[in-house]
One Martini backbone bead per residue (centre of mass of N, CA, C, O) as a GRO file, in nm:
protein
  472
    1MET     BB    1  -0.997  -1.085  -1.766
    2SER     BB    2  -0.968  -1.390  -1.638
    3ASN     BB    3  -1.033  -1.558  -1.335
    4THR     BB    4  -0.776  -1.807  -1.248
    5PHE     BB    5  -0.751  -1.730  -0.952
    6ASN     BB    6  -0.733  -1.804  -0.584
    7ILE     BB    7  -0.480  -1.610  -0.524
    8ILE     BB    8  -0.408  -1.310  -0.341
    9GLN     BB    9  -0.156  -1.100  -0.300
   10GLY     BB   10  -0.094  -0.870  -0.091
   11GLY     BB   11  -0.073  -0.512  -0.047
   12MET     BB   12   0.223  -0.410   0.130
   13GLY     BB   13   0.323  -0.138   0.216
   14ALA     BB   14   0.654  -0.027   0.131
   15ASP     BB   15   0.767  -0.290  -0.053
   16VAL     BB   16   0.676  -0.562   0.061
   17SER     BB   17   0.524  -0.564  -0.211
   18SER     BB   18   0.720  -0.656  -0.428
   19TRP     BB   19   0.832  -0.749  -0.732
   20LYS     BB   20   0.941  -1.019  -0.637
   21LEU     BB   21   0.685  -1.129  -0.503
   22ALA     BB   22   0.487  -1.093  -0.739
   23ARG     BB   23   0.647  -1.267  -0.938
   24ALA     BB   24   0.645  -1.534  -0.771
   25VAL     BB   25   0.333  -1.565  -0.779
   26SER     BB   26   0.267  -1.529  -1.091
   27ILE     BB   27   0.433  -1.765  -1.200
   28GLU     BB   28   0.224  -1.972  -1.039
   29GLY     BB   29  -0.084  -1.840  -1.125
   30GLN     BB   30  -0.116  -1.614  -0.941
   31LEU     BB   31  -0.170  -1.298  -0.771
   32GLY     BB   32   0.045  -1.057  -0.802
   33VAL     BB   33   0.133  -0.770  -0.577
   34ILE     BB   34   0.194  -0.440  -0.575
   35SER     BB   35   0.312  -0.157  -0.401
   36SER     BB   36   0.251   0.198  -0.443
   37THR     BB   37   0.355   0.294  -0.184
   38ALA     BB   38   0.615   0.507  -0.215
   39ILE     BB   39   0.766   0.417  -0.489
   40ASP     BB   40   0.933   0.665  -0.550
   41HIS     BB   41   1.120   0.647  -0.307
   42VAL     BB   42   1.218   0.358  -0.352
   43MET     BB   43   1.351   0.398  -0.629
   44VAL     BB   44   1.549   0.622  -0.554
   45HIS     BB   45   1.693   0.460  -0.342
   46ARG     BB   46   1.785   0.223  -0.521
   47LEU     BB   47   1.947   0.388  -0.724
   48GLN     BB   48   2.159   0.497  -0.511
   49LYS     BB   49   2.230   0.176  -0.449
   50GLY     BB   50   2.263   0.042  -0.754
   51CYS     BB   51   2.017  -0.076  -0.893
   52LYS     BB   52   1.981  -0.272  -1.176
   53ASN     BB   53   1.678  -0.322  -1.207
   54TYR     BB   54   1.585  -0.024  -1.198
   55HIS     BB   55   1.760   0.071  -1.426
   56SER     BB   56   1.633  -0.108  -1.652
   57ALA     BB   57   1.334  -0.011  -1.605
   58VAL     BB   58   1.374   0.284  -1.668
   59LEU     BB   59   1.489   0.242  -1.957
   60ALA     BB   60   1.201   0.110  -2.052
   61PHE     BB   61   1.080   0.361  -2.069
   62PRO     BB   62   0.897   0.522  -2.348
   63ASN     BB   63   1.061   0.791  -2.235
   64LYS     BB   64   1.385   0.885  -2.258
   65GLU     BB   65   1.397   1.165  -2.132
   66VAL     BB   66   1.276   1.088  -1.857
   67SER     BB   67   1.466   0.852  -1.776
   68GLN     BB   68   1.734   1.011  -1.794
   69ARG     BB   69   1.678   1.223  -1.578
   70ILE     BB   70   1.660   1.019  -1.343
   71LEU     BB   71   1.939   0.884  -1.376
   72ASP     BB   72   2.117   1.135  -1.359
   73LYS     BB   73   2.023   1.211  -1.061
   74TYR     BB   74   2.011   0.900  -0.899
   75TYR     BB   75   2.217   0.725  -1.022
   76VAL     BB   76   2.456   0.482  -0.873
   77GLU     BB   77   2.730   0.330  -0.934
   78GLY     BB   78   2.749   0.089  -0.673
   79GLY     BB   79   2.670   0.295  -0.470
   80ILE     BB   80   2.621   0.433  -0.179
   81PRO     BB   81   2.691   0.470   0.123
   82ALA     BB   82   2.530   0.384   0.411
   83THR     BB   83   2.602   0.679   0.550
   84SER     BB   84   2.456   0.825   0.343
   85VAL     BB   85   2.268   1.083   0.213
   86VAL     BB   86   1.988   1.080   0.051
   87LYS     BB   87   1.804   1.172  -0.196
   88ARG     BB   88   1.516   1.363  -0.203
   89ILE     BB   89   1.196   1.400  -0.265
   90PRO     BB   90   0.933   1.569  -0.312
   91MET     BB   91   0.662   1.668  -0.175
   92SER     BB   92   0.342   1.633  -0.208
   93SER     BB   93   0.086   1.788  -0.419
   94VAL     BB   94  -0.171   1.879  -0.598
   95THR     BB   95   0.050   2.072  -0.712
   96MET     BB   96   0.294   1.941  -0.905
   97SER     BB   97   0.580   1.867  -1.023
   98THR     BB   98   0.738   1.735  -1.289
   99GLU     BB   99   0.928   1.557  -1.142
  100LEU     BB  100   0.723   1.402  -0.961
  101LEU     BB  101   0.546   1.297  -1.187
  102GLU     BB  102   0.768   1.126  -1.319
  103LEU     BB  103   0.828   0.945  -1.072
  104ILE     BB  104   0.554   0.819  -1.039
  105VAL     BB  105   0.518   0.696  -1.318
  106VAL     BB  106   0.792   0.534  -1.336
  107SER     BB  107   0.779   0.366  -1.075
  108ASN     BB  108   0.519   0.211  -1.153
  109PHE     BB  109   0.623   0.097  -1.407
  110ALA     BB  110   0.887  -0.048  -1.310
  111THR     BB  111   0.751  -0.242  -1.104
  112VAL     BB  112   0.563  -0.388  -1.300
  113TYR     BB  113   0.775  -0.469  -1.506
  114LEU     BB  114   0.937  -0.657  -1.315
  115ALA     BB  115   0.690  -0.846  -1.235
  116LYS     BB  116   0.654  -0.936  -1.561
  117GLN     BB  117   0.904  -1.104  -1.578
  118GLY     BB  118   0.900  -1.431  -1.726
  119HIS     BB  119   0.583  -1.395  -1.790
  120ASN     BB  120   0.199  -1.411  -1.860
  121ASN     BB  121   0.082  -1.324  -1.598
  122PRO     BB  122  -0.087  -1.166  -1.373
  123VAL     BB  123  -0.073  -0.825  -1.241
  124GLY     BB  124  -0.083  -0.620  -0.950
  125ILE     BB  125  -0.215  -0.319  -0.778
  126ASN     BB  126  -0.172  -0.120  -0.480
  127LEU     BB  127  -0.390   0.132  -0.335
  128LEU     BB  128  -0.454   0.427  -0.138
  129THR     BB  129  -0.716   0.632  -0.095
  130LYS     BB  130  -0.570   0.804   0.147
  131ILE     BB  131  -0.364   0.863  -0.111
  132PRO     BB  132  -0.453   1.078  -0.357
  133ILE     BB  133  -0.233   1.239  -0.521
  134PRO     BB  134  -0.084   0.978  -0.686
  135ILE     BB  135  -0.303   0.808  -0.837
  136LEU     BB  136  -0.313   0.896  -1.134
  137PRO     BB  137  -0.006   0.855  -1.217
  138SER     BB  138   0.007   0.564  -1.114
  139LEU     BB  139  -0.191   0.437  -1.308
  140TYR     BB  140  -0.049   0.516  -1.570
  141GLY     BB  141   0.223   0.370  -1.518
  142ALA     BB  142   0.101   0.086  -1.482
  143MET     BB  143  -0.045   0.080  -1.767
  144ILE     BB  144   0.212   0.090  -1.943
  145ALA     BB  145   0.292  -0.204  -1.795
  146ASP     BB  146   0.025  -0.382  -1.798
  147VAL     BB  147  -0.171  -0.387  -1.580
  148ASP     BB  148  -0.442  -0.604  -1.461
  149VAL     BB  149  -0.479  -0.507  -1.150
  150VAL     BB  150  -0.681  -0.302  -0.931
  151ILE     BB  151  -0.625  -0.223  -0.583
  152MET     BB  152  -0.851  -0.075  -0.326
  153GLY     BB  153  -0.820   0.097  -0.012
  154ALA     BB  154  -0.857   0.302   0.245
  155GLY     BB  155  -1.153   0.355   0.135
  156ILE     BB  156  -1.368   0.514  -0.133
  157PRO     BB  157  -1.344   0.424  -0.479
  158TYR     BB  158  -1.567   0.559  -0.682
  159GLU     BB  159  -1.387   0.688  -0.938
  160ILE     BB  160  -1.202   0.464  -1.067
  161PRO     BB  161  -1.348   0.328  -1.303
  162ALA     BB  162  -1.364   0.589  -1.486
  163ILE     BB  163  -1.062   0.648  -1.488
  164LEU     BB  164  -0.972   0.387  -1.636
  165ASP     BB  165  -1.127   0.444  -1.888
  166LYS     BB  166  -0.984   0.709  -1.969
  167LEU     BB  167  -0.683   0.616  -1.962
  168SER     BB  168  -0.719   0.392  -2.188
  169VAL     BB  169  -0.773   0.668  -2.397
  170LEU     BB  170  -0.602   0.923  -2.303
  171GLU     BB  171  -0.750   1.092  -2.095
  172LYS     BB  172  -0.844   1.316  -1.902
  173VAL     BB  173  -0.825   1.350  -1.536
  174GLU     BB  174  -1.018   1.339  -1.227
  175MET     BB  175  -1.024   1.409  -0.857
  176ASN     BB  176  -1.143   1.411  -0.562
  177ILE     BB  177  -1.065   1.613  -0.275
  178HIS     BB  178  -1.024   1.592   0.058
  179VAL     BB  179  -1.107   1.887   0.260
  180VAL     BB  180  -1.052   2.036   0.538
  181GLY     BB  181  -1.282   2.301   0.570
  182SER     BB  182  -1.472   2.291   0.352
  183ASP     BB  183  -1.715   2.397   0.142
  184SER     BB  184  -1.993   2.351  -0.052
  185GLY     BB  185  -1.854   2.530  -0.293
  186ASP     BB  186  -1.628   2.346  -0.306
  187ASN     BB  187  -1.374   2.203  -0.571
  188PHE     BB  188  -1.154   1.969  -0.514
  189LYS     BB  189  -0.885   1.870  -0.739
  190SER     BB  190  -0.727   1.632  -0.932
  191HIS     BB  191  -0.493   1.624  -1.215
  192PHE     BB  192  -0.457   1.443  -1.540
  193ASN     BB  193  -0.228   1.428  -1.827
  194PRO     BB  194  -0.085   1.213  -2.044
  195GLN     BB  195   0.057   1.446  -2.219
  196ASP     BB  196   0.270   1.527  -2.000
  197ILE     BB  197   0.372   1.207  -2.063
  198PRO     BB  198   0.462   1.117  -2.346
  199VAL     BB  199   0.374   0.836  -2.570
  200GLU     BB  200   0.439   0.672  -2.839
  201ASN     BB  201   0.207   0.457  -2.950
  202LEU     BB  202  -0.009   0.433  -2.724
  203SER     BB  203  -0.154   0.132  -2.569
  204LEU     BB  204  -0.422   0.069  -2.341
  205GLN     BB  205  -0.523  -0.132  -2.087
  206ARG     BB  206  -0.797  -0.215  -1.895
  207PRO     BB  207  -0.811  -0.277  -1.584
  208ASP     BB  208  -0.906  -0.435  -1.327
  209PHE     BB  209  -1.141  -0.385  -1.049
  210PHE     BB  210  -1.062  -0.421  -0.681
  211PRO     BB  211  -1.222  -0.351  -0.416
  212ILE     BB  212  -1.207  -0.285  -0.076
  213VAL     BB  213  -1.427  -0.441   0.162
  214SER     BB  214  -1.620  -0.431   0.494
  215SER     BB  215  -1.903  -0.428   0.334
  216ASP     BB  216  -2.195  -0.478   0.168
  217ILE     BB  217  -2.283  -0.182   0.145
  218LEU     BB  218  -2.031  -0.086  -0.010
  219ALA     BB  219  -2.056  -0.271  -0.257
  220VAL     BB  220  -2.333  -0.165  -0.351
  221SER     BB  221  -2.250   0.135  -0.379
  222LEU     BB  222  -2.024   0.099  -0.592
  223LEU     BB  223  -2.202  -0.013  -0.814
  224LYS     BB  224  -2.403   0.225  -0.836
  225ARG     BB  225  -2.152   0.451  -0.879
  226ALA     BB  226  -2.007   0.358  -1.152
  227LYS     BB  227  -2.161   0.453  -1.408
  228GLY     BB  228  -2.085   0.214  -1.642
  229SER     BB  229  -1.860   0.116  -1.498
  230SER     BB  230  -1.631  -0.128  -1.397
  231ILE     BB  231  -1.652  -0.410  -1.169
  232GLU     BB  232  -1.481  -0.720  -1.129
  233GLY     BB  233  -1.444  -0.708  -0.801
  234PHE     BB  234  -1.382  -0.833  -0.460
  235ILE     BB  235  -1.250  -0.745  -0.140
  236VAL     BB  236  -1.323  -0.919   0.163
  237GLU     BB  237  -1.253  -0.754   0.469
  238HIS     BB  238  -1.135  -0.826   0.771
  239HIS     BB  239  -1.015  -0.692   1.082
  240SER     BB  240  -0.771  -0.916   1.093
  241ALA     BB  241  -0.606  -0.769   0.918
  242GLY     BB  242  -0.354  -0.606   0.799
  243GLY     BB  243  -0.285  -0.293   0.843
  244HIS     BB  244  -0.537  -0.130   0.724
  245ASN     BB  245  -0.848  -0.062   0.886
  246ALA     BB  246  -1.158  -0.042   0.929
  247PRO     BB  247  -1.363   0.119   1.103
  248PRO     BB  248  -1.602   0.116   1.302
  249ARG     BB  249  -1.924   0.104   1.314
  250GLY     BB  250  -2.013   0.379   1.458
  251ARG     BB  251  -1.906   0.384   1.755
  252TYR     BB  252  -1.586   0.483   1.878
  253GLU     BB  253  -1.419   0.230   2.049
  254MET     BB  254  -1.183   0.139   2.313
  255ASN     BB  255  -0.955  -0.031   2.461
  256ASP     BB  256  -0.684  -0.054   2.680
  257ASP     BB  257  -0.492  -0.071   2.399
  258GLY     BB  258  -0.639   0.114   2.171
  259GLU     BB  259  -0.847  -0.061   2.040
  260PRO     BB  260  -1.089  -0.132   1.843
  261ILE     BB  261  -1.440  -0.196   1.862
  262TYR     BB  262  -1.618  -0.459   1.748
  263GLY     BB  263  -1.937  -0.550   1.595
  264ASP     BB  264  -2.220  -0.648   1.441
  265ARG     BB  265  -2.198  -0.419   1.222
  266ASP     BB  266  -1.914  -0.566   1.111
  267THR     BB  267  -2.070  -0.775   0.971
  268ILE     BB  268  -2.063  -0.970   0.683
  269ASN     BB  269  -2.283  -1.024   0.408
  270ILE     BB  270  -2.220  -1.280   0.198
  271GLU     BB  271  -2.484  -1.326   0.048
  272ARG     BB  272  -2.495  -1.036  -0.069
  273ILE     BB  273  -2.235  -1.048  -0.220
  274ARG     BB  274  -2.307  -1.297  -0.399
  275ASP     BB  275  -2.564  -1.153  -0.537
  276LEU     BB  276  -2.390  -0.949  -0.723
  277GLY     BB  277  -2.211  -1.136  -0.938
  278LYS     BB  278  -1.918  -1.117  -0.822
  279PRO     BB  279  -1.615  -1.164  -0.773
  280PHE     BB  280  -1.470  -1.290  -0.458
  281TYR     BB  281  -1.238  -1.218  -0.185
  282MET     BB  282  -1.107  -1.339   0.102
  283ALA     BB  283  -1.011  -1.143   0.397
  284GLY     BB  284  -0.894  -1.211   0.689
  285GLY     BB  285  -0.815  -1.515   0.819
  286TYR     BB  286  -0.698  -1.672   0.525
  287GLY     BB  287  -0.388  -1.805   0.629
  288SER     BB  288  -0.473  -2.123   0.611
  289GLU     BB  289  -0.535  -2.433   0.604
  290GLY     BB  290  -0.837  -2.453   0.409
  291CYS     BB  291  -0.932  -2.155   0.319
  292VAL     BB  292  -0.995  -2.188   0.022
  293ASP     BB  293  -1.224  -2.387   0.053
  294GLU     BB  294  -1.396  -2.213   0.235
  295ALA     BB  295  -1.435  -1.980   0.034
  296LEU     BB  296  -1.565  -2.153  -0.194
  297SER     BB  297  -1.813  -2.243  -0.016
  298LEU     BB  298  -1.920  -1.925  -0.016
  299GLY     BB  299  -1.858  -1.829  -0.336
  300ALA     BB  300  -1.575  -1.773  -0.377
  301ALA     BB  301  -1.272  -1.733  -0.571
  302GLY     BB  302  -1.109  -1.679  -0.293
  303VAL     BB  303  -0.801  -1.531  -0.166
  304GLN     BB  304  -0.648  -1.295   0.052
  305VAL     BB  305  -0.289  -1.273   0.125
  306GLY     BB  306  -0.029  -1.143   0.350
  307THR     BB  307   0.138  -1.249   0.600
  308LEU     BB  308   0.274  -1.496   0.478
  309PHE     BB  309   0.433  -1.328   0.261
  310ALA     BB  310   0.583  -1.118   0.440
  311PHE     BB  311   0.768  -1.373   0.580
  312SER     BB  312   0.905  -1.426   0.327
  313SER     BB  313   1.185  -1.439   0.119
  314ASP     BB  314   1.034  -1.240  -0.110
  315SER     BB  315   1.004  -1.005   0.048
  316GLY     BB  316   1.070  -0.655   0.156
  317PHE     BB  317   1.167  -0.727   0.402
  318THR     BB  318   1.408  -0.723   0.610
  319ASP     BB  319   1.622  -0.936   0.748
  320GLU     BB  320   1.599  -0.829   1.035
  321ILE     BB  321   1.293  -0.865   1.061
  322LYS     BB  322   1.276  -1.163   1.005
  323GLU     BB  323   1.457  -1.258   1.235
  324LYS     BB  324   1.293  -1.122   1.466
  325ALA     BB  325   1.019  -1.256   1.402
  326VAL     BB  326   1.101  -1.555   1.428
  327LYS     BB  327   1.174  -1.546   1.723
  328ALA     BB  328   0.890  -1.455   1.818
  329PHE     BB  329   0.725  -1.686   1.703
  330ASN     BB  330   0.884  -1.919   1.849
  331SER     BB  331   0.826  -1.815   2.142
  332GLY     BB  332   0.506  -1.706   2.157
  333GLU     BB  333   0.572  -1.376   2.227
  334VAL     BB  334   0.324  -1.237   2.042
  335ARG     BB  335   0.172  -0.926   1.927
  336VAL     BB  336  -0.127  -0.774   1.797
  337ILE     BB  337  -0.199  -0.429   1.730
  338ALA     BB  338  -0.468  -0.203   1.696
  339ASP     BB  339  -0.361   0.108   1.611
  340GLY     BB  340  -0.532   0.418   1.638
  341ARG     BB  341  -0.240   0.610   1.620
  342MET     BB  342  -0.044   0.536   1.385
  343SER     BB  343  -0.242   0.661   1.172
  344PRO     BB  344  -0.345   0.966   1.023
  345THR     BB  345  -0.609   0.849   0.863
  346GLY     BB  346  -0.797   0.693   1.102
  347PHE     BB  347  -0.691   0.411   1.066
  348PRO     BB  348  -0.636   0.125   1.174
  349PHE     BB  349  -0.310  -0.029   1.276
  350LYS     BB  350  -0.120  -0.308   1.244
  351VAL     BB  351   0.107  -0.416   1.517
  352LEU     BB  352   0.397  -0.563   1.577
  353GLN     BB  353   0.541  -0.661   1.876
  354LEU     BB  354   0.873  -0.519   1.883
  355GLU     BB  355   1.165  -0.489   1.995
  356GLY     BB  356   1.303  -0.176   1.879
  357THR     BB  357   1.050  -0.056   1.775
  358LEU     BB  358   0.759   0.148   1.712
  359SER     BB  359   0.612  -0.028   1.944
  360ASP     BB  360   0.811   0.127   2.127
  361GLU     BB  361   0.784   0.398   2.329
  362LYS     BB  362   1.089   0.456   2.373
  363VAL     BB  363   1.162   0.490   2.077
  364VAL     BB  364   0.966   0.717   2.016
  365ALA     BB  365   1.078   0.926   2.231
  366ASP     BB  366   1.378   0.943   2.084
  367ARG     BB  367   1.225   1.075   1.845
  368PRO     BB  368   1.222   1.331   1.647
  369LYS     BB  369   0.992   1.527   1.510
  370VAL     BB  370   0.907   1.458   1.159
  371CYS     BB  371   0.807   1.588   0.823
  372ASN     BB  372   0.946   1.439   0.502
  373GLN     BB  373   0.717   1.286   0.318
  374GLY     BB  374   0.375   1.323   0.327
  375TYR     BB  375   0.157   1.095   0.241
  376LEU     BB  376  -0.041   1.126   0.526
  377ARG     BB  377  -0.148   1.386   0.497
  378THR     BB  378  -0.358   1.652   0.560
  379ILE     BB  379  -0.597   1.827   0.388
  380TYR     BB  380  -0.643   2.188   0.402
  381LYS     BB  381  -0.810   2.484   0.472
  382THR     BB  382  -0.730   2.795   0.475
  383LYS     BB  383  -0.802   3.119   0.551
  384SER     BB  384  -0.723   3.197   0.237
  385GLY     BB  385  -0.817   2.922   0.063
  386LYS     BB  386  -0.595   2.734   0.070
  387LEU     BB  387  -0.370   2.472   0.070
  388GLY     BB  388  -0.291   2.244   0.325
  389TYR     BB  389  -0.045   2.062   0.542
  390ARG     BB  390  -0.089   1.796   0.785
  391CYS     BB  391   0.049   1.630   1.091
  392PRO     BB  392   0.055   1.462   1.405
  393SER     BB  393   0.377   1.376   1.344
  394GLU     BB  394   0.464   1.641   1.368
  395PRO     BB  395   0.548   1.900   1.509
  396ASP     BB  396   0.341   2.027   1.739
  397ASN     BB  397   0.345   2.337   1.669
  398ASP     BB  398   0.287   2.300   1.366
  399PHE     BB  399   0.012   2.158   1.387
  400ILE     BB  400  -0.132   2.380   1.552
  401MET     BB  401  -0.072   2.625   1.360
  402LYS     BB  402  -0.254   2.459   1.131
  403GLY     BB  403  -0.519   2.363   1.312
  404GLY     BB  404  -0.465   2.135   1.493
  405ASP     BB  405  -0.560   1.893   1.711
  406PRO     BB  406  -0.417   1.827   2.017
  407SER     BB  407  -0.564   1.536   2.057
  408GLU     BB  408  -0.394   1.408   1.801
  409ILE     BB  409  -0.092   1.360   1.918
  410ALA     BB  410  -0.106   1.134   2.091
  411GLY     BB  411   0.076   0.840   1.989
  412ARG     BB  412   0.247   0.937   1.754
  413LYS     BB  413   0.384   0.833   1.445
  414CYS     BB  414   0.596   0.767   1.164
  415LEU     BB  415   0.472   0.585   0.905
  416CYS     BB  416   0.633   0.653   0.655
  417ASN     BB  417   0.920   0.591   0.756
  418ALA     BB  418   0.860   0.310   0.874
  419LEU     BB  419   0.779   0.161   0.612
  420MET     BB  420   1.040   0.215   0.452
  421SER     BB  421   1.234   0.080   0.653
  422ALA     BB  422   1.110  -0.210   0.635
  423ALA     BB  423   1.223  -0.206   0.308
  424GLY     BB  424   1.516  -0.058   0.297
  425ALA     BB  425   1.435   0.288   0.282
  426ALA     BB  426   1.598   0.440   0.476
  427ILE     BB  427   1.670   0.738   0.645
  428LEU     BB  428   1.890   1.010   0.724
  429GLN     BB  429   1.877   1.233   0.948
  430LYS     BB  430   1.948   1.535   1.041
  431GLY     BB  431   2.162   1.496   1.317
  432ARG     BB  432   2.175   1.179   1.276
  433ASP     BB  433   2.312   0.837   1.323
  434GLU     BB  434   2.034   0.703   1.259
  435LEU     BB  435   1.813   0.530   1.115
  436GLU     BB  436   1.511   0.485   1.056
  437ASN     BB  437   1.267   0.333   1.195
  438TYR     BB  438   1.039   0.060   1.238
  439VAL     BB  439   0.741  -0.113   1.123
  440VAL     BB  440   0.526  -0.399   1.187
  441SER     BB  441   0.295  -0.577   1.001
  442SER     BB  442  -0.002  -0.776   1.098
  443GLY     BB  443  -0.198  -1.022   1.132
  444ASP     BB  444  -0.357  -1.204   1.375
  445ASP     BB  445  -0.290  -1.471   1.221
  446LEU     BB  446   0.007  -1.693   1.297
  447SER     BB  447  -0.016  -2.004   1.240
  448GLY     BB  448   0.092  -2.024   0.946
  449VAL     BB  449   0.371  -1.916   0.998
  450ARG     BB  450   0.464  -2.125   1.207
  451GLU     BB  451   0.428  -2.370   1.022
  452LEU     BB  452   0.623  -2.282   0.794
  453LEU     BB  453   0.872  -2.260   0.974
  454ARG     BB  454   0.874  -2.553   1.066
  455LYS     BB  455   0.881  -2.693   0.773
  456HIS     BB  456   1.138  -2.468   0.667
  457ASN     BB  457   1.359  -2.375   0.866
  458ASN     BB  458   1.281  -2.053   0.888
  459ASN     BB  459   1.248  -2.067   0.550
  460TYR     BB  460   1.021  -1.931   0.326
  461SER     BB  461   0.831  -1.916   0.035
  462ALA     BB  462   0.592  -1.830  -0.185
  463ARG     BB  463   0.554  -2.121  -0.287
  464ASN     BB  464   0.501  -2.243  -0.010
  465VAL     BB  465   0.240  -2.082   0.041
  466LEU     BB  466   0.076  -2.194  -0.195
  467ASP     BB  467   0.097  -2.494  -0.123
  468TYR     BB  468  -0.042  -2.464   0.154
  469LEU     BB  469  -0.314  -2.338   0.059
  470LEU     BB  470  -0.357  -2.585  -0.171
  471GLY     BB  471  -0.259  -2.868  -0.044
  472LYS     BB  472   0.049  -2.974  -0.153
   0.00000   0.00000   0.00000
């Protein structure tokens, strides 16, 4: 695929970068990107709410037995009442059930499929390296729907280029799994065989791969370790971007707000990136007028932008979040904090400070701790040599009993549930009358959002974002 686009729409949250947003961007000739994070949960939630789009997309999956099993179990014509408890999918593990495997494959297929309707332009998918268990089946499902670009950050995706090569010819694949407490002789891997979910006469294209890097050193290392497999480009991300950020290099220090302190070692050598001879896109702080031209002047192919799209009418954020955020932006009294304790991955996570959300410690304190989604759990080796799963956001006693460090507990929220709630896929916990609360992520620079809100009467579209960035 030739890179004819200058703008990549960032892959944000759990369905904030929805198929609707990706489709709106790709139709305009730029690269729309869906978020694969927890998309199995999102699809199941949408089906139970009677979503016709996901119903048709699941039906389009080319293994009718698999798609019918999913629809029989989860689809509700007309949707369940808002107060009903939705059926939840099993939490993932390295050795997963056939049901969960099918849900991961089909949900990624369905979301890419929907984003590609009505045009012939490229569509991308974003995955988090720090959520390793669903990566292999997610890639397979997206590739069945002819995804064009795979983007991965929040970790170092050394193995992905070769995995894409093998999946494109329907070979078995495996990937190393980081396990806390493992010994030098351990060799923990996840495995996936395309024949476990067979599709007749299937021919897959190998998508381009664009890893997200926060340093020129990482970009060089990824190219060296690709071992004959190709990397088609890079997303070069500054720590001002929203969502998960790379931790500071060297000693990890925090300011009084608990934010990581970045220094000279975190400056990216753009000249060295340029000398690699690969297309690259600048990200983090490139969401305002003139930034595309600025990136092009550095030798980049364009920019990746998230925050501007996140607050557009096409994004997956709920209407409640957009309305609350608009009021905050217009008041001028809004802050973005890089919360070093929000995500159990160890990566700082950007949080927009909004009253009544999980950025408010009072709201956090009122929520009983529970871990029932499990996407961001840490995998560890138990005393018996088996794999266990723990999260500092689960009940304190459970975390400590599993060998967790008590010092990791303070300040933790449930990011899994919070992100899904932000996209309207909130669940009702047993014994609770209120749906799970949400968290809103944003990049540091909100000037472009404010300008677009002013120009478009507090309601702008993805197309408005593209016109603004391209100076139209």
